[in-house]
C-alpha positions in Angstrom: -139.8 88.8 -8.5 -140.9 85.9 -6.2 -144.7 85.7 -6.4 -145.0 84.0 -3.0 -143.1 86.9 -1.3 -145.6 89.6 -2.2 -147.5 90.8 0.9 -151.1 89.5 1.1 -152.6 93.0 1.3 -151.2 94.2 -2.0 -153.6 93.6 -4.9 -151.4 94.2 -7.9 -147.9 95.3 -8.8 -147.1 96.3 -12.4 -143.8 95.5 -14.0 -143.4 95.8 -17.7 -147.1 95.0 -18.4 -147.0 92.1 -15.9 -148.9 92.1 -12.6 -148.7 90.2 -9.4 -152.3 89.2 -8.4 -154.0 87.0 -5.9 -155.3 83.9 -7.4 -158.6 84.4 -5.6 -159.2 87.5 -7.9 -158.6 85.4 -11.0 -160.4 82.1 -10.4 -163.1 80.4 -8.5 -162.7 77.2 -6.5 -164.7 74.1 -5.6 -163.5 71.4 -3.3 -164.4 67.8 -4.2 -167.5 66.2 -2.6 -167.4 64.7 0.9 -166.7 61.0 0.9 -170.3 60.4 2.2 -171.6 61.8 -1.1 -170.2 58.9 -3.0 -171.5 55.5 -1.9 -169.9 52.1 -2.6 -173.0 51.1 -4.7 -172.2 54.1 -7.0 -168.9 52.6 -8.2 -168.8 50.6 -11.4 -166.2 49.5 -14.0 -165.7 51.9 -16.9 -168.3 54.5 -15.9 -167.7 58.2 -15.4 -164.1 58.7 -14.1 -163.5 60.1 -10.7 -160.3 62.2 -10.5 -158.4 61.9 -7.2 -154.7 63.0 -6.8 -153.5 59.5 -7.8 -155.1 60.1 -11.2 -153.1 63.3 -11.9 -149.8 62.1 -13.4 -147.2 64.4 -14.9 -149.7 67.1 -15.6 -152.2 64.7 -17.2 -155.4 63.0 -16.1 -155.0 59.2 -16.0 -158.2 57.6 -14.7 -158.5 54.0 -13.6 -161.4 51.9 -14.8 -162.3 50.7 -11.3 -162.7 54.2 -9.8 -165.7 55.3 -11.9 -169.4 56.0 -11.0 -172.7 55.5 -12.7 -174.2 58.3 -14.8 -176.9 58.9 -12.3 -174.4 59.3 -9.5 -172.4 61.8 -11.6 -175.6 63.7 -12.4 -176.5 64.0 -8.7 -173.1 65.6 -8.1 -173.4 68.0 -11.0 -171.5 70.8 -9.2 -168.4 68.7 -9.0 -168.2 67.8 -12.7 -165.2 69.0 -14.6 -165.5 71.4 -17.5 -163.0 72.1 -20.4 -160.7 74.8 -19.2 -160.8 73.9 -15.5 -157.6 73.0 -13.7 -158.0 70.1 -11.2 -155.5 70.0 -8.4 -154.8 67.4 -5.7 -155.4 68.6 -2.1 -153.5 65.9 -0.4 -150.1 64.3 -0.7 -147.6 65.8 -3.2 -148.5 69.5 -3.7 -148.4 70.8 -7.3 -150.1 67.8 -8.8 -152.5 69.4 -11.2 -153.8 69.0 -14.7 -155.7 71.0 -17.4 -159.1 69.6 -18.1 -159.5 69.3 -21.9 -162.7 68.8 -23.9 -162.4 65.0 -23.8 -162.4 65.1 -20.0 -165.6 67.3 -19.7 -168.2 65.7 -17.4 -165.7 63.7 -15.4 -166.0 64.0 -11.6 -163.7 65.8 -9.2 -162.9 63.4 -6.4 -162.9 64.0 -2.7 -159.1 64.5 -2.6 -159.1 67.0 -5.4 -160.2 70.6 -6.1 -161.5 72.4 -9.2 -159.8 75.7 -10.1 -161.9 77.6 -12.7 -159.9 80.4 -14.2 -161.6 83.7 -15.3 -160.9 87.4 -15.6 -157.9 87.2 -17.9 -156.2 84.1 -16.5 -155.4 81.5 -19.2 -156.2 77.9 -18.1 -153.0 76.4 -19.4 -150.9 79.2 -17.8 -152.8 78.6 -14.5 -151.8 74.9 -14.5 -148.2 75.8 -15.1 -148.2 78.3 -12.2 -149.8 75.9 -9.8 -147.3 73.2 -10.6 -144.3 75.5 -10.4 -141.7 75.1 -7.5 -142.3 78.5 -6.1 -146.0 78.1 -5.7 -145.6 74.5 -4.4 -143.2 75.9 -1.8 -145.7 78.6 -0.8 -148.5 76.0 -0.4 -146.2 73.8 1.7 -145.1 76.8 3.9 -148.7 77.7 4.6 -149.1 74.2 6.2 -146.0 74.4 8.5 -146.9 72.6 11.7 -149.6 70.4 10.2 -149.2 66.6 10.3 -150.2 66.4 6.7 -150.5 69.1 4.0 -154.1 69.6 3.0 -154.7 72.3 0.4 -157.8 74.4 1.0 -159.6 77.2 -0.9 -158.3 79.9 1.4 -154.7 79.0 0.7 -155.2 78.9 -3.0 -157.1 82.2 -3.0 -154.3 83.9 -1.1 -151.6 82.8 -3.5 -150.0 85.7 -5.4 -149.0 84.9 -8.9 -147.1 86.7 -11.6 -149.6 87.6 -14.3 -148.5 88.7 -17.8 -151.0 89.8 -20.5 -153.2 87.0 -21.8 -151.3 86.9 -25.1 -148.1 86.3 -23.3 -149.7 83.7 -21.0 -150.8 81.8 -24.1 -147.3 82.1 -25.6 -145.7 80.7 -22.5 -148.1 77.8 -22.3 -147.6 77.0 -26.0 -143.8 77.1 -25.7 -143.8 74.7 -22.7 -146.4 72.5 -24.5 -143.9 72.1 -27.3 -141.4 70.8 -24.8 -144.0 68.4 -23.4 -144.6 67.1 -27.0 -140.8 66.5 -27.3 -140.9 64.7 -23.9 -143.9 62.6 -25.0 -142.0 61.6 -28.2 -138.9 60.6 -26.3 -141.1 58.6 -23.8 -142.8 56.8 -26.7 -139.5 56.0 -28.3 -138.0 54.7 -25.1 -141.0 52.5 -24.6 -140.7 51.1 -28.1 -137.0 50.5 -27.7 -137.6 48.7 -24.3 -140.2 46.5 -25.9 -137.8 45.6 -28.8 -135.1 44.8 -26.3 -137.4 42.6 -24.2 -138.5 40.7 -27.4 -134.8 40.4 -28.5 -133.9 39.1 -25.0 -136.5 36.4 -25.0 -135.7 35.3 -28.6 -131.9 35.4 -28.4 -131.5 33.8 -24.9 -133.8 30.9 -25.7 -132.3 30.2 -29.2 -135.5 30.9 -31.0 -133.6 33.4 -33.1 -130.0 32.7 -33.9 -127.4 35.3 -34.9 -125.7 34.9 -38.3 -122.7 32.6 -38.3 -123.8 30.7 -35.2 -125.5 27.4 -35.7 -124.0 25.0 -33.2 -126.3 23.1 -30.7 -127.0 24.6 -27.3 -127.0 22.6 -24.1 -129.1 22.7 -20.9 -127.1 23.1 -17.7 -128.3 23.5 -14.1 -127.1 26.5 -12.1 -125.8 24.0 -9.5 -123.3 22.7 -12.1 -122.2 26.3 -12.9 -122.1 28.0 -9.5 -121.6 27.5 -5.8 -124.0 29.6 -3.7 -123.5 31.6 -0.4 -125.7 33.7 1.7 -124.6 37.3 2.4 -123.3 39.1 5.4 -125.6 40.2 8.3 -124.3 43.0 10.5 -125.9 45.3 13.1 -126.9 48.8 12.0 -124.0 50.5 13.8 -121.4 48.8 11.6 -122.7 50.4 8.4 -121.8 53.7 6.8 -118.0 53.4 6.8 -115.3 50.8 6.0 -115.5 48.1 3.3 -117.6 48.5 0.1 -120.7 46.2 0.3 -123.0 45.2 -2.6 -126.5 45.8 -1.4 -130.0 44.7 -2.6 -130.5 47.8 -4.7 -127.1 47.3 -6.5 -128.4 44.0 -7.7 -132.0 45.1 -8.3 -130.8 48.0 -10.5 -128.5 45.6 -12.5 -127.9 43.6 -14.6 -124.3 44.9 -14.4 -122.4 46.0 -11.3 -119.3 48.2 -11.4 -117.2 48.2 -8.3 -116.7 52.0 -8.6 -120.5 52.5 -8.3 -121.0 50.4 -5.1 -122.0 53.1 -2.5 -122.6 51.0 0.7 -119.9 50.7 3.3 -119.6 48.4 6.4 -117.0 47.9 9.1 -115.6 44.3 9.0 -112.8 42.1 10.3 -110.3 40.7 7.8 -111.8 37.2 8.2 -115.3 38.6 7.3 -113.9 40.3 4.2 -112.3 37.1 3.1 -115.4 35.0 3.8 -117.9 37.3 2.0 -115.8 38.7 -0.8 -117.0 39.6 -4.3 -114.9 38.9 -7.3 -115.1 39.7 -11.0 -117.6 37.2 -12.7 -119.6 36.6 -9.5 -123.4 36.7 -10.0 -125.4 38.2 -7.2 -129.1 37.3 -6.7 -131.8 39.1 -4.7 -132.6 36.6 -1.9 -135.9 38.1 -0.7 -138.5 40.5 -1.9 -142.1 41.7 -1.3 -143.3 40.3 -4.6 -142.5 37.1 -6.5 -141.6 39.2 -9.6 -138.6 40.7 -7.8 -137.1 37.6 -6.1 -134.0 36.1 -7.6 -133.1 39.0 -9.8 -129.5 38.7 -10.9 -126.6 41.0 -11.7 -122.9 40.3 -12.5 -119.8 42.0 -11.2 -118.0 43.1 -14.3 -114.7 44.3 -12.9 -112.3 43.3 -10.2 -113.4 44.9 -6.9 -110.9 45.6 -4.1 -112.1 44.2 -0.8 -115.8 44.2 -1.6 -118.4 42.1 0.2 -122.2 41.4 -0.2 -125.1 41.9 2.1 -127.5 39.4 3.7 -130.3 40.3 1.3 -128.2 39.0 -1.5 -127.0 35.5 -2.6 -123.5 35.1 -4.2 -123.2 32.7 -7.1 -119.5 32.0 -7.7 -118.6 30.3 -11.0 -117.2 26.7 -10.8 -115.8 27.0 -14.4 -115.6 29.4 -17.3 -118.6 28.1 -19.3 -120.2 31.5 -19.2 -118.6 34.7 -20.4 -119.2 37.6 -18.0 -121.1 39.9 -20.3 -123.5 37.0 -21.2 -124.1 36.4 -17.4 -125.6 39.9 -17.3 -128.5 38.8 -19.6 -128.9 35.0 -19.4 -130.9 35.0 -16.2 -133.5 37.6 -17.6 -135.3 35.4 -20.1 -138.9 34.4 -19.2 -137.8 30.7 -19.3 -135.3 31.2 -16.5 -137.2 33.8 -14.5 -140.3 31.5 -14.5 -138.2 28.7 -12.9 -136.7 31.0 -10.3 -140.1 32.3 -9.3 -141.8 28.9 -9.2 -139.1 27.3 -7.1 -139.1 30.2 -4.5 -141.0 29.9 -1.2 -143.6 32.4 0.0 -144.6 33.4 3.6 -144.9 37.1 4.2 -142.2 37.6 1.6 -140.9 35.8 -1.4 -137.7 33.9 -0.7 -135.1 32.0 -2.6 -131.9 30.1 -1.6 -128.9 28.4 -3.1 -130.6 25.0 -3.1 -133.6 26.3 -5.1 -131.4 28.2 -7.5 -129.2 25.2 -8.1 -132.1 23.3 -9.6 -132.8 26.0 -12.2 -131.7 25.0 -15.7 -130.1 27.4 -18.2 -129.8 27.1 -22.0 -126.2 27.8 -23.0 -124.9 28.5 -26.4 -121.1 28.2 -27.3 -119.0 31.0 -25.9 -118.6 32.7 -29.2 -122.4 33.0 -29.5 -122.7 34.1 -25.9 -120.4 37.0 -26.7 -122.3 37.9 -29.8 -125.7 37.8 -28.0 -124.3 40.0 -25.1 -122.9 42.5 -27.7 -126.3 42.9 -29.3 -128.2 43.3 -26.0 -125.5 45.6 -24.6 -125.8 47.9 -27.7 -129.5 48.1 -27.1 -128.9 49.0 -23.5 -126.5 51.8 -24.6 -129.1 53.2 -27.0 -131.8 53.2 -24.2 -129.4 54.8 -21.8 -128.7 57.6 -24.3 -132.4 58.2 -24.9 -133.1 58.3 -21.1 -130.3 60.7 -20.6 -131.6 62.9 -23.3 -135.1 62.9 -21.8 -133.6 63.8 -18.3 -131.8 66.7 -19.9 -135.1 67.8 -21.6 -137.0 67.6 -18.3 -134.3 69.8 -16.6 -134.5 72.2 -19.6 -138.3 72.5 -19.1 -137.9 73.2 -15.4 -135.4 76.0 -16.2 -137.6 77.5 -18.9 -140.6 77.5 -16.5 -138.6 79.3 -13.9 -137.5 82.0 -16.4 -140.8 82.4 -18.2 -143.1 82.3 -15.1 -141.1 85.0 -13.3 -140.7 87.3 -16.3 -136.9 86.9 -16.5 -137.5 85.9 -20.1 -140.3 87.6 -22.0 -142.2 86.3 -25.0 -143.7 88.8 -27.4 
C-alpha cells in the first residue's frame, strides 16, 4: 500500500493490524523561530547548538561550533528547544532530511529552517524518523509543492501526510533492525576513514624516501618536471562540438584520478584529423588540472594507464608528455600526490578569481625519484591499498542499497516483523 496515495478524508485503514493514519493525528509540530527572534549578538562559539537543515546529515545531528547561542538566548526561546524523542526535520532544501533527537541533544535549539515533530499516541520516535526520510513520503512532500519556486515544508503538509502505522512493538522492531544496519554502515565508514589515513601516511613516507621498502637502499635524485616532461595546454571548442565524436579527457577525469583508463573516458567532441593529432593522449601521459576554484585543487595529476585510440584532452587540462622513461607509469599515478610536490605546485600557481597553473610553473617543480625497481615496488604497495579501499567502499555502497530496500519492504508491510 502506498501511504501517500490514501485519500485525505480517510482516517484509518486496517490491514493485518497495520493502519494508515494521518501524521497530524499522531504528532504535534512546531516550526523553528522567526529569524528576527535570533539576533547576531546572541551567537557565540561553542554555546547551545542551533539545528538548521545543514546540521542534519545522514539522519544525525551534526552541529557547528560557530552556529550556537548563549544560554540566555536559548532560555528565551524555550518553546523551540529540542527534547529527547523529538524528530527534527529540515523545512527547506532537500526534503527528508531529518534526525531523531537523543538525550545528549536535549536542550539544543530548533533553527529557523527546521521543524520539530513530537510523536505521541502510539507513534514511536525512531519509526517516525524512518517514515519521514523514506522515498515515498519525500515524494509526497515534493508533490505538495508542485508549482512553487522552492519547496518549503509547513505544518499543514506534514499533518496531512498519511503513513503506514504498525503496532508499537513492530515499529520498535523495524527501527531496531534498521539501526543494526546503520551500525554496520558506521563501522564500515570508520574502517574506510582509518584505511584512508593509513594510505595518506604511507604516501607521504614512501614518496619522500622517509620510509624505504625492504631490499631498496640506493640513493634517490631530485629532478625537475621540466626535465621529465613537455607541457601542452588542452583543446578549446565551442559547446556545439561536444557530445559526439572523439573521446576527450575532461577536468573530472583528472580530478577523480590518479589513474585514467581509456575505456572510462565519457566525454566526446567533434574534431578534425589535425586537431586529433595535435591534442592526442598516449599511454604514460600525465594530465594536470589547469584551473580550479581553490588552490587545493589546482595541478592535480592523473596518468593514462593504457593506450587510448584517438583520444584528446580538454582546455581545462594540461598534458605532460614524458621526455624519457625515468618514471614507470604506475609510479606516476602517485608521485605527484605527496605534500612535498603538492606544496610546490600550489605555491607556484597564480591566483586571480581562480587558481591557475601552466607548463612553465609546473616545469620548475622538483620531484624526488627512486630507482625504477623501487618506483614499481612503491606503486604496488599504494595500489594494493587503493584496491582495499575500493572494496570497502563498494561493500558500503551495497549495504546502503540493502538498507534502502529493507526500508521499502518494512515500512510498507511487505515484510512483517513479529
